[in-house]
C-alpha positions as CSV (number, residue, x, y, z in Angstrom):
1,X,-65.5,82.1,-101.2
2,X,-66.8,82.6,-97.8
3,X,-67.4,78.7,-98.0
4,X,-63.9,78.1,-99.2
5,X,-62.4,80.1,-96.4
6,X,-64.7,78.4,-93.9
7,X,-63.5,75.0,-95.2
8,X,-59.8,76.2,-95.0
9,X,-60.5,77.3,-91.3
10,X,-61.9,74.1,-90.6
11,X,-58.9,72.2,-92.3
12,X,-56.4,74.4,-90.4
13,X,-58.4,73.6,-87.1
14,X,-58.3,69.9,-88.0
15,X,-54.6,70.1,-88.7
16,X,-54.1,71.7,-85.3
17,X,-56.0,69.1,-83.6
18,X,-54.2,66.3,-85.4
19,X,-50.8,67.9,-84.7
20,X,-51.9,68.1,-80.8
21,X,-53.1,64.5,-81.1
22,X,-49.8,63.4,-82.8
23,X,-47.9,65.4,-79.9
24,X,-49.9,63.5,-77.2
25,X,-49.3,60.3,-78.9
26,X,-45.6,60.9,-79.2
27,X,-45.6,61.7,-75.4
28,X,-47.4,58.5,-74.5
29,X,-45.0,56.5,-76.7
30,X,-42.2,57.9,-75.0
31,X,-43.5,57.3,-71.7
32,X,-44.2,53.8,-72.6
33,X,-40.8,53.2,-73.9
34,X,-39.4,54.4,-70.5
35,X,-41.9,52.2,-68.9
36,X,-40.7,49.3,-70.9
37,X,-37.0,50.1,-70.2
38,X,-37.6,50.2,-66.4
39,X,-39.6,47.0,-66.6
40,X,-36.7,45.5,-68.6
41,X,-34.2,46.6,-65.9
42,X,-36.2,45.2,-63.2
43,X,-36.6,42.0,-65.0
44,X,-32.7,41.8,-65.4
45,X,-32.3,42.5,-61.8
46,X,-34.7,39.9,-60.7
47,X,-33.1,37.5,-63.0
48,X,-29.6,38.2,-61.5
49,X,-31.0,38.0,-58.1
50,X,-32.7,34.6,-59.0
51,X,-29.4,33.3,-60.5
52,X,-27.5,34.4,-57.5
53,X,-30.0,32.6,-55.0
54,X,-29.9,29.6,-57.1
55,X,-26.2,29.4,-57.0
56,X,-26.3,29.9,-53.2
57,X,-28.8,27.2,-52.8
58,X,-26.9,25.0,-55.0
59,X,-23.6,25.7,-52.9
60,X,-25.6,25.4,-49.6
61,X,-27.0,21.9,-50.6
62,X,-23.3,20.7,-51.5
63,X,-22.1,22.1,-48.2
64,X,-24.7,20.3,-46.5
65,X,-24.2,17.1,-48.3
66,X,-20.4,17.5,-47.4
67,X,-21.3,18.1,-43.8
68,X,-23.7,15.2,-43.6
69,X,-20.8,12.9,-44.9
70,X,-18.4,14.4,-42.5
71,X,-20.9,14.1,-39.6
72,X,-21.5,10.4,-40.5
73,X,-17.5,9.7,-40.5
74,X,-17.2,11.8,-37.1
75,X,-20.0,9.7,-35.6
76,X,-18.2,6.4,-36.7
77,X,-14.9,7.8,-35.3
78,X,-16.7,8.9,-32.1
79,X,-18.3,5.2,-31.8
80,X,-14.7,3.9,-32.4
81,X,-13.4,6.3,-29.6
82,X,-16.1,5.3,-27.2
83,X,-15.4,1.7,-27.9
84,X,-11.7,2.3,-27.1
85,X,-12.5,4.2,-23.9
86,X,-14.7,1.4,-22.7
87,X,-11.9,-1.0,-23.5
88,X,-9.4,0.9,-21.5
89,X,-11.7,1.6,-18.7
90,X,-12.3,-2.3,-18.7
91,X,-8.6,-3.1,-18.5
92,X,-7.9,-0.5,-15.9
93,X,-10.6,-2.0,-13.7
94,X,-9.0,-5.6,-14.3
95,X,-5.5,-4.1,-13.3
96,X,-7.0,-2.6,-10.0
97,X,-8.6,-5.9,-9.1
98,X,-5.5,-7.9,-9.7
99,X,-3.3,-5.3,-7.6
100,X,-5.9,-5.5,-4.8
101,X,-5.8,-9.4,-5.1
102,X,-2.1,-9.3,-5.0
103,X,-1.8,-6.8,-2.1
104,X,-4.4,-9.1,0.0
105,X,-2.1,-12.3,-0.9
106,X,1.0,-10.3,0.2
107,X,-0.8,-9.2,3.4
108,X,-1.9,-12.8,4.1
109,X,1.7,-13.9,3.6
110,X,2.9,-11.4,6.1
111,X,0.5,-12.3,8.7
112,X,1.5,-16.0,8.3
113,X,5.3,-15.6,8.0
114,X,5.5,-13.2,11.0
115,X,4.7,-15.5,13.7
116,X,6.6,-18.4,12.1
117,X,9.6,-16.2,11.8
118,X,9.4,-15.0,15.1
119,X,9.6,-18.6,16.4
120,X,12.7,-19.5,14.4
121,X,15.9,-19.9,16.5
122,X,19.6,-20.6,15.6
123,X,20.4,-24.2,14.6
124,X,23.9,-25.5,15.0
125,X,24.8,-29.3,14.4
126,X,28.0,-31.2,15.3
127,X,28.5,-34.1,12.9
128,X,30.9,-37.0,13.8
129,X,33.6,-35.6,11.4
130,X,36.8,-34.6,13.3
131,X,38.3,-32.1,10.9
132,X,39.1,-29.0,12.4
133,X,39.7,-27.0,9.1
134,X,35.9,-27.5,8.2
135,X,34.6,-25.7,11.3
136,X,34.0,-22.5,9.7
137,X,32.3,-24.3,6.9
138,X,30.2,-26.5,8.7
139,X,28.3,-23.9,10.8
140,X,24.8,-23.5,9.4
141,X,22.4,-20.8,10.6
142,X,18.6,-21.7,11.1
143,X,17.6,-18.8,8.8
144,X,17.5,-19.3,5.1
145,X,16.2,-17.2,2.1
146,X,13.9,-19.9,0.9
147,X,11.7,-22.4,2.4
148,X,13.1,-25.2,0.3
149,X,16.2,-24.8,2.0
150,X,14.8,-24.9,5.4
151,X,13.0,-28.2,4.6
152,X,16.2,-29.7,3.3
153,X,18.1,-28.8,6.4
154,X,15.2,-30.5,8.4
155,X,15.5,-33.7,6.5
156,X,19.1,-33.8,7.0
157,X,19.0,-33.3,10.8
158,X,16.3,-36.1,10.9
159,X,18.7,-38.4,8.9
160,X,21.5,-37.4,11.4
161,X,19.5,-37.9,14.5
162,X,18.5,-41.4,13.1
163,X,22.1,-42.2,12.5
164,X,23.5,-40.8,15.9
165,X,20.5,-42.3,18.0
166,X,19.6,-38.6,19.2
167,X,17.2,-36.1,17.9
168,X,18.4,-32.5,18.5
169,X,15.7,-29.8,19.4
170,X,16.1,-26.4,17.7
171,X,18.5,-24.3,20.0
172,X,19.9,-27.3,22.0
173,X,23.7,-28.0,22.6
174,X,23.9,-31.6,23.4
175,X,26.8,-32.4,26.0
176,X,27.7,-34.7,28.9
177,X,27.0,-32.9,32.1
178,X,30.1,-34.4,33.6
179,X,32.5,-33.6,30.5
180,X,33.4,-37.2,30.3
181,X,33.0,-40.1,28.0
182,X,31.1,-42.6,29.4
183,X,32.9,-45.3,27.3
184,X,36.3,-44.0,28.3
185,X,36.2,-42.5,31.7
186,X,40.1,-41.8,31.8
187,X,40.0,-39.3,29.0
188,X,40.1,-35.9,31.1
189,X,41.1,-32.4,29.6
190,X,42.5,-29.6,31.7
191,X,40.3,-26.6,32.5
192,X,42.8,-24.2,30.8
193,X,42.9,-26.0,27.6
194,X,39.1,-26.2,27.6
195,X,38.9,-22.4,28.1
196,X,41.3,-22.0,25.1
197,X,39.1,-24.2,23.0
198,X,36.2,-22.2,24.0
199,X,37.5,-18.8,23.3
200,X,38.6,-19.9,19.9
201,X,35.3,-21.1,19.1
202,X,34.0,-17.9,20.4
203,X,36.4,-15.8,18.2
204,X,35.4,-18.0,15.2
205,X,31.7,-17.6,16.1
206,X,32.3,-13.8,16.2
207,X,34.2,-13.9,12.8
208,X,31.3,-16.0,11.4
209,X,28.8,-13.4,12.7
210,X,30.6,-10.4,11.0
211,X,30.8,-12.3,7.8
212,X,27.0,-13.2,8.0
213,X,26.3,-9.4,8.7
214,X,28.5,-8.5,5.5
215,X,26.5,-11.2,3.7
216,X,23.3,-9.7,4.9
217,X,24.5,-6.3,3.7
218,X,25.6,-7.6,0.4
219,X,22.2,-9.4,-0.1
220,X,20.5,-6.2,0.8
221,X,22.4,-4.4,-1.9
222,X,21.8,-7.2,-4.3
223,X,18.2,-7.1,-3.6
224,X,18.2,-3.4,-4.1
225,X,19.9,-3.9,-7.5
226,X,17.7,-6.6,-8.5
227,X,14.7,-4.6,-7.6
228,X,15.9,-1.7,-9.7
229,X,16.8,-4.1,-12.5
230,X,13.2,-5.7,-12.1
231,X,11.3,-2.3,-12.1
232,X,11.3,-1.8,-15.8
233,X,10.5,-5.5,-16.4
234,X,7.6,-5.1,-13.8
235,X,6.7,-1.9,-15.6
236,X,6.5,-3.7,-19.1
237,X,4.6,-6.6,-17.5
238,X,2.3,-4.0,-15.8
239,X,1.7,-2.1,-19.0
240,X,0.9,-5.5,-20.9
241,X,-1.5,-6.2,-17.9
242,X,-2.9,-2.8,-18.0
243,X,-3.5,-3.1,-21.7
244,X,-5.4,-6.4,-21.2
245,X,-7.3,-5.1,-18.4
246,X,-8.4,-1.5,-19.6
247,X,-11.9,-2.7,-20.7
248,X,-12.9,-3.9,-17.3
249,X,-11.3,-0.8,-15.7
250,X,-13.4,1.3,-18.2
251,X,-16.6,-0.4,-17.1
252,X,-15.8,-0.1,-13.5
253,X,-15.2,3.6,-13.8
254,X,-18.2,4.2,-15.7
255,X,-20.2,2.3,-12.7
256,X,-18.2,4.6,-10.5
257,X,-19.3,7.6,-12.6
258,X,-22.9,6.5,-11.9
259,X,-22.2,5.4,-8.4
260,X,-19.6,7.4,-6.6
261,X,-19.7,5.4,-3.4
262,X,-17.6,2.8,-5.2
263,X,-14.7,5.3,-5.4
264,X,-15.1,5.9,-1.6
265,X,-15.0,2.1,-1.1
266,X,-11.9,1.8,-3.0
267,X,-10.1,4.7,-1.1
268,X,-11.1,3.2,2.0
269,X,-9.7,-0.3,1.1
270,X,-6.4,1.3,0.0
271,X,-6.5,3.5,3.4
272,X,-7.0,0.2,5.5
273,X,-4.1,-1.6,3.6
274,X,-1.9,1.4,4.4
275,X,-2.9,1.5,8.0
276,X,-2.3,-2.1,8.2
277,X,1.0,-1.9,6.9
278,X,1.9,1.1,9.1
279,X,0.9,-0.9,12.1
280,X,3.1,-3.9,11.1
281,X,5.9,-1.5,10.4
282,X,5.6,0.0,14.0
283,X,5.4,-3.5,15.5
284,X,8.6,-4.6,13.7
285,X,10.5,-1.5,14.7
286,X,9.3,-1.9,18.3
287,X,10.3,-5.5,18.2
288,X,13.8,-4.5,16.8
289,X,14.2,-2.1,19.4
290,X,13.5,-4.5,22.2
291,X,16.0,-7.0,20.7
292,X,18.8,-4.5,20.3
293,X,18.3,-3.1,23.8
294,X,21.1,-4.2,26.2
295,X,18.6,-5.5,29.0
296,X,16.8,-7.7,26.4
297,X,17.5,-11.3,27.0
298,X,17.4,-14.0,24.3
299,X,14.2,-15.9,24.2
300,X,15.8,-19.1,23.3
301,X,18.6,-19.3,26.1
302,X,18.8,-22.9,27.0
303,X,19.5,-24.1,30.7
304,X,22.6,-26.5,30.7
305,X,20.4,-29.0,33.0
306,X,18.2,-29.5,30.1
307,X,21.0,-30.1,27.5
308,X,21.4,-33.8,26.6
309,X,24.4,-35.4,24.7
310,X,25.9,-38.7,23.9
311,X,29.6,-39.9,23.6
312,X,30.9,-42.8,21.6
313,X,34.0,-44.3,20.9
314,X,35.2,-45.0,17.3
315,X,38.6,-46.5,16.6
316,X,40.2,-45.6,20.0
317,X,39.1,-41.9,19.4
318,X,36.5,-40.0,21.4
319,X,34.2,-37.8,19.5
320,X,31.7,-35.5,20.8
321,X,28.3,-34.7,19.1
322,X,26.3,-31.5,19.6
323,X,24.5,-28.8,17.8
324,X,27.6,-26.9,16.4
325,X,28.5,-27.4,12.7
326,X,31.9,-29.3,13.5
327,X,33.7,-30.9,16.3
328,X,36.2,-28.9,18.2
329,X,38.9,-31.9,18.1
330,X,39.1,-35.6,18.1
331,X,40.5,-35.8,21.5
332,X,39.2,-32.6,23.0
333,X,35.7,-33.1,24.0
334,X,33.5,-30.0,24.9
335,X,33.3,-29.3,28.6
336,X,30.5,-27.1,29.6
337,X,30.5,-27.3,33.5
338,X,32.5,-24.2,33.5
339,X,30.0,-21.2,34.0
340,X,32.3,-19.0,31.7
341,X,31.9,-21.5,29.1
342,X,28.2,-21.5,29.7
343,X,28.0,-17.7,29.5
344,X,30.1,-17.6,26.3
345,X,27.5,-20.2,24.7
346,X,24.6,-18.3,25.8
347,X,26.0,-15.0,24.3
348,X,26.9,-16.9,21.0
349,X,23.2,-18.2,20.8
350,X,21.8,-14.8,21.7
351,X,24.1,-12.9,19.1
352,X,23.1,-15.7,16.4
353,X,19.3,-15.1,17.4
354,X,19.8,-11.4,17.2
355,X,21.3,-11.8,13.7
356,X,18.5,-14.0,12.5
357,X,15.9,-11.6,14.0
358,X,17.6,-8.7,12.2
359,X,17.6,-10.5,9.0
360,X,14.0,-11.5,9.4
361,X,13.0,-8.0,10.2
362,X,15.0,-6.7,7.2
363,X,13.1,-9.0,4.9
364,X,9.9,-8.0,6.4
365,X,10.7,-4.4,6.1
366,X,11.5,-4.9,2.4
367,X,8.2,-6.6,1.9
368,X,6.5,-3.8,3.6
369,X,8.2,-1.3,1.4
370,X,7.4,-3.3,-1.5
371,X,3.7,-3.4,-0.5
372,X,3.7,0.4,0.1
373,X,5.3,0.9,-3.4
374,X,2.5,-1.4,-4.9
375,X,-0.2,0.8,-3.1
376,X,1.3,4.0,-4.3
377,X,1.4,2.6,-7.6
378,X,-2.3,1.6,-7.5
379,X,-3.2,4.9,-6.1
380,X,-1.1,6.6,-8.9
381,X,-3.0,4.3,-11.3
382,X,-6.4,5.3,-9.9
383,X,-5.5,9.0,-10.0
384,X,-4.3,8.6,-13.6
385,X,-7.5,6.9,-14.6
386,X,-9.6,9.5,-12.8
387,X,-7.7,12.1,-15.0
388,X,-8.3,10.2,-18.0
389,X,-12.0,9.9,-17.2
390,X,-12.4,13.6,-16.9
391,X,-10.5,14.3,-20.1
392,X,-12.9,11.7,-21.8
393,X,-15.8,13.3,-20.2
394,X,-14.6,16.8,-21.7
395,X,-14.2,15.1,-25.1
396,X,-17.6,13.7,-25.0
397,X,-19.0,17.0,-24.1
398,X,-17.2,18.6,-26.8
399,X,-18.4,16.0,-29.5
400,X,-21.7,16.4,-28.1
401,X,-21.6,20.1,-28.6
402,X,-20.2,19.6,-32.2
403,X,-23.1,17.1,-33.0
404,X,-25.5,19.8,-31.7
405,X,-24.0,22.3,-33.9
406,X,-24.2,19.8,-36.9
407,X,-27.8,19.0,-36.1
408,X,-28.5,22.9,-36.1
409,X,-26.7,23.0,-39.6
410,X,-28.9,20.2,-40.8
411,X,-32.2,22.1,-39.5
412,X,-31.1,25.2,-41.4
413,X,-31.2,23.4,-44.8
414,X,-34.9,22.8,-44.1
415,X,-35.2,26.8,-44.0
416,X,-33.0,26.8,-47.0
417,X,-35.8,24.5,-48.8
418,X,-38.4,26.6,-47.6
419,X,-36.6,29.8,-49.1
420,X,-36.1,27.5,-52.2
421,X,-40.0,27.1,-52.3
422,X,-40.2,30.8,-52.0
423,X,-37.6,31.3,-54.9
424,X,-39.8,28.8,-57.1
425,X,-42.9,31.0,-56.4
426,X,-40.9,34.0,-57.4
427,X,-39.9,32.4,-60.6
428,X,-43.3,31.7,-61.6
429,X,-44.2,35.4,-60.8
430,X,-41.3,36.6,-63.0
431,X,-42.5,34.3,-65.8
432,X,-45.9,35.8,-65.4
433,X,-44.5,39.1,-65.6
434,X,-42.5,38.4,-68.5
435,X,-45.6,37.2,-70.3
436,X,-47.4,40.3,-69.2
437,X,-44.6,42.5,-70.4
438,X,-44.5,40.7,-73.9
439,X,-48.2,41.3,-74.1
440,X,-47.9,45.0,-73.1
441,X,-45.0,45.1,-75.7
442,X,-47.2,43.6,-78.3
443,X,-50.3,46.0,-77.5
444,X,-47.8,49.1,-77.6
445,X,-46.5,47.9,-81.1
446,X,-50.0,47.7,-82.1
447,X,-51.0,50.9,-80.8
448,X,-47.9,52.7,-82.3
449,X,-48.7,50.9,-85.6
450,X,-52.3,52.2,-85.4
451,X,-51.3,55.6,-84.5
452,X,-48.5,55.8,-87.2
453,X,-51.3,54.7,-89.8
454,X,-53.6,57.5,-88.4
455,X,-50.7,60.0,-88.7
456,X,-50.2,59.0,-92.1
457,X,-53.7,59.3,-92.9
458,X,-54.0,62.6,-91.5
459,X,-51.0,63.8,-93.2
460,X,-52.4,62.6,-96.7
461,X,-55.6,64.5,-95.7
462,X,-53.7,67.5,-95.0
463,X,-51.8,67.2,-98.3
464,X,-55.1,66.7,-100.1
465,X,-56.6,69.7,-98.2
466,X,-53.5,71.9,-99.1
467,X,-53.6,70.9,-102.6
468,X,-57.3,71.7,-102.8
469,X,-56.6,75.0,-101.0
470,X,-54.0,75.7,-103.7
471,X,-56.4,74.9,-106.5
472,X,-59.1,77.2,-104.8
473,X,-56.6,80.0,-104.5
474,X,-55.5,79.6,-108.1
475,X,-59.2,79.3,-109.1
476,X,-59.9,82.5,-107.0
477,X,-57.0,84.3,-108.7
478,X,-58.2,83.1,-112.2
479,X,-61.6,84.6,-111.3
480,X,-60.2,87.8,-110.2
481,X,-58.2,88.3,-113.2
482,X,-61.2,87.4,-115.5
483,X,-63.6,89.7,-113.5
């Protein structure tokens, strides 16, 4: 009995030990389950992070490809713009050079034409025609608007001199000093009739002078209107020329950027031209003031002693030949021995020379104004080109900054690629962790299965022992009853 009790106590102690061991095993299993759950959560988080990083990397790569394509397009557009800018600069340089050449040519023309025009005088021719009605139509002034007309008049005078046998000098009034025809000495005219004819001619000349002044004013108005009409045409022509010469202007401006002394030279040239034009204008104004002053005497006043003439007889009529545009009359030769007639002729020639000088001065003033307008336009074009050059510099700097930004964006993808290598490493580590987790799961499952088997075995042992105890108790009771 004592041995049985000892065995029962041992069995009870074994049961308690097995129960404690089962409790510990259950606690370990619970802890392992929690660890597995935490590791699974970590794994899911890492997978999500990796997916997000992969998506980001893909999007970044797409963006970088798009940016590279856009950068290539922008580089092409920049090259096109730079080519256009170079063309425009070249064209501007060509226009500036053409304007400079035109200004130099106009300046040379002014320098050549000024002394020639100052030496011009009035020119009056008396043909053999005896019609008094054509007197106002036959007067021809020495000044004309075109050089071709001057040449024709000179040729006509030469032909006329050959026909009459005398060549008229400029400003001369041919006459006979005695007022008589050498072929017919009996033809004499009274003094009062001669004075009347001279006064009539003087009045007619004054009328012609007024008409000439009116004509000058009308011509000036027409010139102003033509200038206004031609300004848009000139602007269109200049715009076309500027469009053709922009490339050279751009090259020149580029050279000017590197060498600012060229700009200074251009400004000095323009200032020198302006000063020369101002000096010419001052000279013309002083000349006009001297010519319009009351004490100024005409330069081409002819002395009666130097005047020459010739009389001839045609069909019983006496005809006078001189420097006027028409004859005074068939039977009225010109008497110039009277001092009054000499003074009237001198005043007429002086007024005609003044009108010629005024016309020449007006033309020169108009040419000077045109040159000043051209200079101002060239200065305006130069200022516009400089402004465009500055704007182009700013655009180039902006484009350079954008290019730098794009280059920095290109460098960032290298960093992204480095991060991608890191992500690949992390993916490898995650795969290794997954394998380790799977191995741990297998080990845990094996351990749990082994523990379950041990528990089942212990339970079977405990049941067997309980049955043995029950049999032993039954045997003990049976022995008690028997005893």
